C-alpha positions in Angstrom: 0.0 0.0 0.0 1.3 3.4 -0.9 2.5 5.7 1.9 -0.1 8.2 3.1 2.0 11.1 1.7 2.1 9.4 -1.7 -1.6 8.8 -1.7 -2.3 12.5 -0.9 0.0 13.5 -3.7 -1.8 11.2 -6.1 -5.2 12.6 -5.0 -4.0 16.2 -5.3 -2.9 15.5 -8.9 -6.3 14.0 -9.7 -8.0 16.9 -8.0 -6.1 19.4 -10.2 -7.4 18.4 -13.7 -5.9 19.6 -16.9 -5.6 16.7 -19.2 -8.9 17.1 -21.0 -9.8 19.9 -23.4 -12.5 22.3 -22.4 -15.4 22.4 -24.8 -16.3 25.8 -26.1 -19.6 26.9 -24.6 -19.8 24.1 -22.1 -22.4 22.8 -21.4 -24.3 23.0 -24.7 -26.5 20.0 -23.9 -27.9 18.2 -20.8 -25.3 16.6 -18.5 -25.8 13.0 -17.3 -25.4 12.4 -13.6 -24.8 8.7 -12.8 -26.1 7.6 -9.4 -24.4 4.2 -8.7 -27.3 2.9 -6.5 -31.0 2.2 -6.9 -33.6 4.9 -6.4 -34.7 5.6 -2.8 -31.3 5.6 -1.1 -29.5 8.7 0.2 -27.2 9.0 -2.8 -30.3 9.2 -5.0 -32.0 11.7 -2.7 -29.0 14.1 -2.6 -28.5 13.8 -6.4 -32.1 14.7 -7.2 -32.2 17.6 -4.8 -29.2 19.1 -6.7 -30.5 18.1 -10.2 -33.9 19.7 -9.7 -32.5 23.1 -9.1 -29.1 23.3 -10.9 -30.5 24.4 -14.3 -30.3 28.1 -13.5 -26.6 27.9 -12.4 -25.4 25.4 -15.0 -27.4 26.5 -18.0 -28.5 22.9 -18.8 -30.4 20.1 -17.1 -28.7 17.5 -15.0 -30.3 14.1 -15.8 -30.1 11.6 -13.0 -29.4 8.0 -14.3 -29.4 5.2 -11.7 -26.9 2.4 -12.4 -27.2 0.1 -9.4 -25.3 -3.1 -8.5 -22.0 -4.3 -7.1 -22.1 -2.1 -4.0 -22.0 0.9 -6.4 -19.1 -0.4 -8.5 -21.1 -0.9 -11.7 -22.1 2.7 -11.8 -18.7 4.0 -10.7 -17.0 1.9 -13.4 -19.2 3.6 -16.0 -18.3 7.0 -14.7 -14.6 6.1 -14.8 -14.9 4.9 -18.4 -16.8 7.9 -19.7 -15.3 10.6 -21.9 -13.8 13.4 -19.8 -15.8 16.1 -21.6 -18.1 16.9 -18.7 -21.2 15.4 -20.1 -21.1 12.3 -18.0 -20.4 12.8 -14.3 -21.5 10.9 -11.2 -22.1 10.7 -7.5 -19.1 9.8 -5.5 -19.7 8.1 -2.2 -17.7 6.4 0.5 -19.0 3.1 -0.8 -17.7 3.7 -4.3 -14.4 5.5 -3.7 -13.3 3.8 -0.4 -15.2 0.9 1.0 -15.8 -1.1 -2.1 -12.3 -0.6 -3.6 -10.9 -1.6 -0.2 -12.6 -5.0 -0.2 -12.4 -5.8 -3.9 -8.9 -6.0 -5.3 -10.3 -6.8 -8.8 -12.6 -3.7 -9.0 -12.4 -2.2 -12.5 -11.2 1.2 -11.3 -8.6 2.9 -9.0 -10.5 5.3 -6.7 -7.5 7.6 -6.4 -6.4 7.9 -10.0 -9.4 7.1 -12.3 -11.6 10.0 -11.3 -11.6 13.8 -11.1 -13.0 14.9 -7.8 -15.2 18.0 -8.2 -17.2 18.8 -5.0 -18.4 17.2 -1.8 -22.1 18.1 -1.7 -23.1 16.9 1.8 -22.0 14.9 4.8 -24.5 12.5 6.1 -24.8 10.8 9.5 -25.4 7.0 9.5 -27.7 5.1 11.8 -28.2 1.5 13.0 -32.0 1.0 13.0 -34.1 -2.0 13.7 -37.6 -3.2 12.9 -40.0 -2.6 15.7 -40.3 -6.4 16.2 -36.6 -6.5 17.3 -36.4 -7.2 21.1 -34.5 -4.0 21.9 -35.3 -0.3 21.9 -31.9 1.3 23.1 -28.2 0.7 22.5 -27.6 -1.1 25.8 -30.3 -3.7 25.3 -29.4 -3.9 21.5 -25.8 -4.8 22.3 -26.8 -7.3 25.0 -29.2 -9.1 22.6 -26.5 -9.4 19.9 -23.9 -10.7 22.4 -26.4 -13.2 23.8 -27.4 -14.5 20.4 -24.3 -14.5 18.0 -25.4 -15.3 14.5 -29.1 -15.2 15.2 -29.7 -11.8 13.5 -28.9 -10.4 10.1 -28.6 -6.9 8.6 -29.2 -5.5 5.2 -26.9 -3.2 3.3 -26.6 -1.5 -0.1 -24.3 -4.2 -1.2 -21.0 -6.0 -0.5 -18.3 -3.4 -0.1 -20.8 -0.6 0.5 -20.4 1.8 3.5 -23.3 0.1 5.3 -21.5 -3.2 5.0 -18.1 -2.0 6.1 -19.3 0.3 8.9 -21.3 -2.6 10.3 -18.3 -4.9 10.1 -16.2 -2.2 11.9 -19.0 -2.1 14.6 -18.9 -5.9 14.9 -15.1 -5.9 15.2 -15.1 -3.3 18.0 -18.2 -4.6 19.9 -17.3 -8.3 19.7 -20.7 -9.2 18.1 -21.7 -11.3 15.0 -24.5 -10.4 12.7 -25.0 -12.0 9.3 -24.7 -9.7 6.2 -27.4 -9.7 3.6 -26.3 -7.5 0.6 -28.8 -5.8 -1.7 -28.5 -3.8 -5.0 -28.7 -0.5 -3.2 -29.8 1.0 0.1 -33.4 1.5 -1.1 -34.2 -2.2 -1.6 -32.4 -3.1 1.7 -34.3 -0.5 3.6 -37.6 -1.6 2.1 -37.0 -5.2 3.4 -36.1 -4.0 6.9 -39.2 -1.8 7.1 -41.2 -4.8 6.0 -39.7 -6.9 8.7 -38.0 -9.4 6.4 -34.6 -8.4 7.8 -34.3 -7.2 11.4 -31.7 -4.3 11.0 -29.8 -2.0 8.8 -26.8 0.3 9.0 -28.1 3.1 6.7 -27.6 6.7 5.8 -29.9 8.9 7.9 -31.8 10.7 5.0 -33.3 7.5 3.7 -34.0 5.9 7.1 -35.2 9.0 8.9 -38.8 9.2 7.5 -39.4 5.6 8.6 -37.9 6.3 12.0 -40.1 9.4 12.4 -43.2 7.2 11.5 -42.2 4.6 14.0 -41.7 2.0 11.3 -38.0 1.7 12.3 -36.3 2.2 15.7 -33.0 4.2 15.8 -30.4 2.6 18.0 -27.1 4.6 17.6 -25.8 7.2 15.1 -22.5 8.0 13.4 -22.4 11.8 13.8 -20.2 14.5 15.3 -22.8 15.0 18.0 -26.3 14.1 18.9 -28.7 15.1 16.1 -31.5 17.6 16.6 -33.8 15.2 14.7 -32.9 12.3 17.0 -32.0 14.0 20.3 -32.4 10.8 22.4 -30.1 8.6 20.2 -26.4 8.4 21.3 -23.5 8.6 18.9 -21.0 5.8 18.5 -18.5 8.0 20.4 -20.8 8.1 23.4 -21.1 4.3 23.5 -17.3 3.9 23.3 -17.0 3.1 19.6 -15.5 6.3 18.3 -13.9 4.7 15.2 -17.4 3.9 13.9 -18.4 7.6 14.3 -17.9 8.4 10.6 -20.5 10.3 8.6 -20.8 9.4 4.9 -20.0 11.8 2.1 -22.0 12.5 -1.1 -20.0 14.3 -3.7 -19.7 14.7 -7.5 -16.8 13.5 -9.6 -16.1 12.6 -13.2 -13.6 10.5 -15.2 -9.9 11.3 -15.0 -8.6 13.9 -17.4 -11.4 16.5 -17.2 -10.2 20.0 -18.0 -10.0 22.6 -15.2 -12.4 24.8 -17.0 -15.1 22.2 -17.1 -14.5 21.1 -13.5 -14.7 24.7 -12.4 -17.9 25.2 -14.3 -19.6 22.2 -12.7 -18.1 23.0 -9.2 -19.3 26.6 -9.3 -22.8 25.6 -10.5 -23.2 22.9 -7.8 -21.8 25.3 -5.1 -24.2 28.0 -6.2 -27.1 25.6 -6.2 -26.5 24.2 -2.7 -25.8 27.7 -1.3 -29.4 28.6 -2.2 -31.3 28.7 1.1 -34.2 26.5 -0.2 -31.9 23.8 -1.5 -29.8 23.9 1.7 -32.9 23.5 3.8 -34.0 20.5 1.7 -30.6 18.8 2.3 -30.5 19.7 5.9 -34.0 18.5 6.5 -32.8 15.0 5.7 -30.3 15.2 8.5 -27.4 15.9 6.3 -24.8 18.7 6.5 -24.1 20.8 3.4 -20.3 20.9 2.6 -19.5 22.4 -0.8 -15.7 22.2 -0.6 -13.0 22.4 -3.2 -11.8 19.6 -5.6 -8.5 19.4 -3.6 -10.3 19.1 -0.3 -12.6 16.4 -1.7 -9.7 14.5 -3.0 -8.0 14.4 0.4 -11.3 13.2 2.0 -11.4 10.3 -0.5 -7.8 9.3 0.4 -8.6 9.4 4.2 -11.7 7.2 3.9 -9.9 4.7 1.6 -7.2 4.2 4.2 -9.8 3.6 7.0 -11.6 0.9 5.2 -8.5 -0.9 4.0 -7.8 -1.4 7.7 -11.4 -2.6 8.3 -11.1 -5.2 5.6 -7.8 -6.4 6.9 -9.0 -6.6 10.5 -12.2 -8.5 9.7 -10.6 -10.6 6.9 -13.4 -9.5 4.5 -13.7 -10.8 1.0 -16.3 -10.7 -1.7 -17.0 -14.4 -1.3 
């Protein structure tokens, strides 16, 4: 594995695009935004909030195209293989740029060199939530139930190598528990089965799980967030329960294939930044429990490197494979 300094240098180079040629008058047609997960999950929610309002700032429509499967790797591979002209970009998540590449040595892209980071749109807390039929309503009793019955319960995730998978594995490693993993083709389908009671629990991003929690159709147990959330004031953070390494919010950014020109990257970055700075758009994102970020390409590249390093360690500690 490359030294951290080497990784940061690599990411910085990717984040300073200049290999592609800027197109005159970009964009002169709609831009495709690949979401590498099924509709209904947090990645899809954040993408559509931005796409609905970006026309005024970008001068063209942003067309959301869901390409689910492989824990996000199918859609991410399509982003990486697209022409670097700015007309195909995609959502970058911890799953696609860190967790999945960390577990899958045969993945068809390098998360640090095959993309052009553009902007981190939002940071999102994650939550362990259970179906109301689960015999626990708080973290203490939840942990006791898992320890008393190793292997009895299962959890759903967006797919093998997704953030929900690896964060739950990190939780299991640190808490000394065992829960069986059931991967889906996106967080949306996984969430639907947990809400329906077919799977007892999920480690999900808060925006997609929150409506069901508020309706009483899911029970929140513990959150990965900097501090307790205003929307879930009675739910402790992982730091509070002694598992600070799990206390990692997810990110939802935008990137494109490697080789995009600085002019095109700046155009997309500025349009997205202007869109998410709009009070109405910011409120819609914050109402999901997310935090609006809007950082630079360089800052986003450094975040990707940091998360990749964390999940490489999780994979090694838990001896995780795709099998």
